[in-house]
matplotlib code that plots the C-alpha trace (Angstrom):
import matplotlib.pyplot as plt

x = [59.9, 61.0, 64.8, 64.5, 62.6, 65.2, 67.9, 66.4, 65.4, 68.4, 68.2, 67.2, 70.6, 72.4, 70.5, 71.7, 75.2, 74.9, 73.6, 76.4, 79.0, 77.5, 77.4, 81.1, 82.1, 80.0, 81.2, 85.0, 85.3, 88.6, 89.9, 91.1, 94.4, 94.1, 91.5, 93.5, 91.2, 88.2, 90.2, 91.1, 87.5, 86.0, 89.1, 88.3, 84.6, 85.7, 88.1, 85.5, 83.2, 85.9, 87.2, 90.8, 91.7, 94.3, 94.9, 97.1, 96.4, 97.0, 97.5, 94.6, 92.4, 91.0, 89.8, 88.2, 88.0, 85.6, 85.9, 82.8, 83.4, 83.1, 81.0, 81.2, 83.7, 81.7, 83.5, 81.5, 82.9, 82.4, 84.5, 86.4, 86.8, 84.9, 84.6, 86.1, 82.5, 81.3, 78.4, 75.4, 72.7, 72.4, 72.6, 73.9, 76.6, 77.4, 81.0, 83.0, 86.3, 88.8, 91.9, 94.7, 94.0, 96.4, 97.3, 98.0, 94.7, 92.7, 89.3, 86.1, 85.4, 82.1, 80.7, 78.3, 78.3, 77.2, 80.3, 79.6, 76.3, 78.0, 80.5, 77.7, 75.8, 78.9, 79.9, 76.3, 76.1, 79.3, 78.1, 74.9, 76.7, 79.3, 76.6, 74.6, 77.2, 74.8, 72.7, 75.4, 78.7, 81.6, 83.9, 82.7, 85.1, 84.1, 86.5, 86.9, 88.4, 90.3, 90.5, 87.1, 86.3, 89.7, 89.6, 92.9, 92.0, 90.9, 94.0, 96.2, 94.8, 95.5, 99.0, 99.7, 99.0, 95.3, 94.6, 97.8, 96.6, 93.0, 91.0, 90.1, 86.2, 83.7, 81.6, 82.0, 79.2, 79.0, 76.4, 75.3, 72.8, 69.8, 66.8, 63.8, 60.9, 61.8, 60.6, 60.5, 62.5, 62.7, 63.7, 63.8, 65.0, 68.1, 70.9, 70.4, 73.8, 75.8, 79.5, 81.6, 84.9, 86.7, 89.0, 91.6, 92.5, 95.2, 95.2, 98.1, 98.3, 101.0, 101.0, 101.5, 100.2, 96.5, 97.2, 98.7, 96.6, 97.7, 100.9, 99.4, 97.2, 94.6, 94.0, 91.0, 89.1, 90.2, 88.8, 85.6, 85.0, 85.7, 83.2, 80.5, 81.2, 81.1, 77.6, 76.7, 78.1, 75.0, 72.5, 74.1, 76.4, 74.3, 71.1, 68.0, 67.1, 70.3, 71.1, 74.3, 75.7, 78.7, 79.7, 82.5, 83.0, 86.2, 88.0, 91.2, 93.4, 95.4, 95.9, 95.6, 93.0, 95.5, 97.7, 96.9, 98.0, 99.9, 97.5, 94.1, 93.0, 89.5, 88.0, 85.1, 82.9, 81.1, 78.3, 77.1, 75.0, 76.6, 80.1, 79.1, 77.7, 80.8, 83.2, 81.2, 81.3, 85.1, 85.7, 83.6, 85.6, 89.0, 87.8, 86.4, 89.4, 91.8, 89.8, 89.5, 93.1, 93.8, 91.2, 92.9, 96.4, 97.5, 101.1]
y = [187.4, 185.8, 185.6, 188.2, 190.6, 190.0, 190.9, 194.0, 195.2, 197.4, 198.5, 202.3, 202.8, 200.9, 203.0, 206.2, 205.1, 203.8, 207.1, 209.0, 206.7, 207.1, 210.8, 210.8, 208.6, 210.4, 213.9, 212.8, 210.5, 209.4, 208.4, 205.0, 203.9, 206.8, 205.5, 206.0, 207.7, 205.4, 202.3, 203.5, 204.2, 200.7, 199.1, 200.8, 199.5, 196.0, 196.1, 197.5, 194.4, 191.9, 191.1, 190.3, 193.0, 192.9, 196.3, 197.6, 194.6, 195.6, 199.2, 200.2, 197.0, 196.0, 192.5, 191.5, 187.9, 186.5, 183.0, 181.3, 177.6, 175.0, 176.0, 177.6, 180.4, 183.3, 186.3, 189.4, 192.2, 195.9, 198.9, 201.9, 204.2, 207.2, 208.8, 212.1, 213.6, 216.8, 216.5, 218.8, 217.3, 220.2, 217.7, 219.1, 216.5, 216.8, 216.2, 219.3, 217.4, 217.8, 215.7, 214.9, 212.1, 209.6, 212.2, 215.1, 216.9, 218.5, 216.9, 216.9, 213.6, 212.0, 208.8, 208.8, 205.0, 204.1, 202.7, 204.7, 202.9, 199.5, 200.1, 201.4, 198.2, 196.0, 197.4, 197.3, 193.7, 192.9, 194.2, 192.4, 189.2, 189.8, 190.8, 187.4, 184.8, 182.4, 182.5, 181.2, 179.1, 179.5, 182.1, 185.7, 187.8, 191.2, 192.6, 196.3, 196.4, 199.6, 200.9, 199.2, 202.0, 201.7, 198.0, 197.0, 196.6, 193.0, 191.9, 194.1, 192.3, 188.9, 189.8, 191.1, 187.5, 188.0, 184.3, 183.7, 186.1, 185.0, 181.7, 180.7, 181.2, 178.7, 181.4, 185.0, 187.4, 191.1, 193.8, 196.9, 199.6, 200.2, 202.4, 200.8, 201.2, 201.3, 198.3, 196.0, 193.2, 192.8, 189.6, 188.3, 185.2, 185.2, 187.7, 191.0, 192.9, 193.2, 192.2, 195.3, 195.8, 199.1, 199.7, 202.3, 202.7, 204.7, 205.6, 207.1, 209.7, 212.0, 215.5, 218.8, 222.3, 222.7, 224.8, 221.9, 218.9, 217.0, 216.3, 214.8, 211.7, 213.4, 211.2, 213.3, 212.4, 208.7, 208.7, 210.4, 207.7, 204.9, 206.6, 206.7, 203.1, 201.8, 202.9, 200.0, 197.3, 196.9, 197.7, 195.4, 193.0, 192.0, 190.0, 191.8, 189.5, 190.2, 193.3, 195.1, 198.7, 200.3, 203.7, 206.1, 207.9, 209.9, 211.0, 213.1, 214.5, 217.7, 220.8, 223.7, 224.5, 224.9, 221.8, 218.4, 216.0, 212.8, 210.5, 210.3, 208.3, 206.7, 205.1, 202.7, 200.8, 197.7, 195.9, 192.5, 189.7, 186.6, 185.4, 185.0, 188.6, 190.0, 188.2, 189.4, 193.0, 192.8, 191.2, 194.0, 196.8, 195.3, 194.8, 198.3, 200.1, 198.3, 198.8, 202.5, 202.9, 201.2, 203.4, 206.5, 205.4, 205.4, 204.7]
z = [74.2, 71.0, 70.3, 67.6, 69.9, 72.7, 70.1, 68.9, 72.5, 72.7, 69.0, 69.9, 71.5, 68.7, 66.2, 67.6, 67.6, 64.1, 62.8, 64.4, 62.9, 59.5, 59.6, 60.7, 57.8, 55.4, 56.2, 56.1, 53.0, 51.7, 48.2, 47.2, 48.7, 51.1, 53.6, 56.8, 59.1, 57.9, 58.4, 61.9, 62.7, 61.7, 63.4, 66.7, 66.5, 65.8, 68.7, 71.1, 70.3, 71.0, 67.5, 66.7, 64.3, 61.5, 60.0, 57.0, 54.9, 51.3, 52.3, 54.5, 54.4, 57.9, 58.9, 62.2, 63.4, 66.0, 66.6, 68.7, 68.8, 65.9, 63.0, 59.5, 58.8, 57.2, 55.6, 55.2, 52.9, 52.4, 51.2, 52.6, 49.8, 48.4, 44.9, 43.5, 43.2, 44.7, 47.0, 46.4, 48.8, 51.2, 54.1, 57.3, 57.4, 53.6, 52.6, 51.8, 51.7, 49.0, 48.4, 45.9, 43.5, 42.0, 39.3, 41.9, 41.1, 43.9, 43.7, 45.8, 47.6, 48.5, 49.6, 46.6, 46.2, 49.6, 51.1, 54.3, 54.6, 53.9, 56.8, 59.1, 58.4, 58.8, 62.3, 63.5, 62.5, 64.1, 67.3, 67.3, 66.5, 69.3, 71.8, 71.1, 70.8, 72.6, 69.2, 66.8, 66.5, 64.0, 63.0, 61.8, 59.6, 58.7, 55.9, 55.0, 51.5, 50.3, 46.7, 45.6, 43.2, 41.4, 41.4, 43.0, 46.6, 46.7, 44.9, 47.1, 50.2, 48.8, 47.5, 51.0, 52.5, 53.5, 54.0, 55.9, 58.5, 58.9, 58.6, 55.0, 54.9, 53.9, 52.2, 51.4, 51.2, 50.1, 50.1, 48.3, 49.2, 46.9, 46.9, 48.4, 50.8, 54.6, 56.4, 53.6, 52.1, 48.3, 46.5, 42.9, 41.1, 39.0, 38.8, 40.4, 40.7, 37.5, 37.1, 36.2, 34.2, 33.9, 31.0, 30.4, 26.7, 25.3, 21.6, 19.8, 17.0, 15.7, 17.3, 15.6, 15.1, 14.4, 11.4, 9.6, 10.4, 7.2, 9.0, 12.0, 13.1, 15.2, 18.4, 19.3, 16.3, 16.6, 20.2, 19.0, 16.3, 18.9, 21.4, 18.6, 17.5, 21.0, 21.4, 19.0, 21.2, 23.5, 20.7, 18.1, 19.7, 22.8, 22.4, 23.1, 25.9, 27.6, 30.0, 29.5, 29.9, 28.2, 29.6, 28.4, 31.6, 30.7, 27.6, 28.0, 25.3, 24.8, 26.6, 24.0, 21.3, 18.6, 19.3, 18.1, 20.9, 20.4, 22.3, 24.0, 27.0, 27.2, 30.4, 30.1, 32.4, 31.4, 33.3, 32.3, 34.0, 32.2, 31.4, 27.7, 27.5, 29.2, 26.9, 23.9, 25.0, 25.6, 22.3, 20.7, 22.4, 21.4, 17.7, 17.5, 19.0, 16.8, 13.7, 14.4, 15.1, 11.7, 9.9, 11.4, 10.6, 14.2, 14.6]

ax = plt.figure().add_subplot(projection="3d")
ax.plot(x, y, z, "-o")
ax.set_aspect("equal")
plt.show()
């Protein structure tokens, strides 16, 4: 029996445990900074497999450390949090969870980005590595990061003294689930996953009654002009040979039909594959927002 066959001999029982773990995480998702039960579940699995566990790093972050003699220190990272999205898959284990977001609004919650799969893969890998320590040497560090979707979790863990609690890794690796054909491995040359930037932009107007718009500076119109103009960033500021995405995912302004508000908030997501394209897009966003504010007479 080959070493790989030997390792996979107990895969059937591991697969059943993994499937149950995945369905549990998927049916009980938690929002960024509130991943308390999720963190507890992954910490339990790591402890069962002999890892030294550090919990509560940067809020709800969990890190396991398994030392196995001299060798490289490898950190493997995945995420804990879910998204404020309503699931409509019809799966028997579908999420029906709701929770309050950072703004106090009751929202549906779903692992729509695959973090439940990432965690399931990670704890399965951790068990395989722990059960077959005769096959490798070094230190393995599975890290479960909070608040990935909102962008603060990694920095929160660093600020909380992460590398004073665990060995500094020689290499850090991450993963992301993608659609593919079961039983196959896909590869390609060059960049594959994009860098992502999320921006929150507040533009200011001068509020007033809808009946006297001449006395106001309407931030809704200002925001609309910015949104339209931003559509030219990828088509006109990025080279045709480069791949980039700019999405305006949220636009919030006002509360009544007959009241012109005094500000509007836009939330953007930028994706790029090179540092030069990323900077070009960021520069274009700043330029467009400032120019449209000036054109609208924004205070």
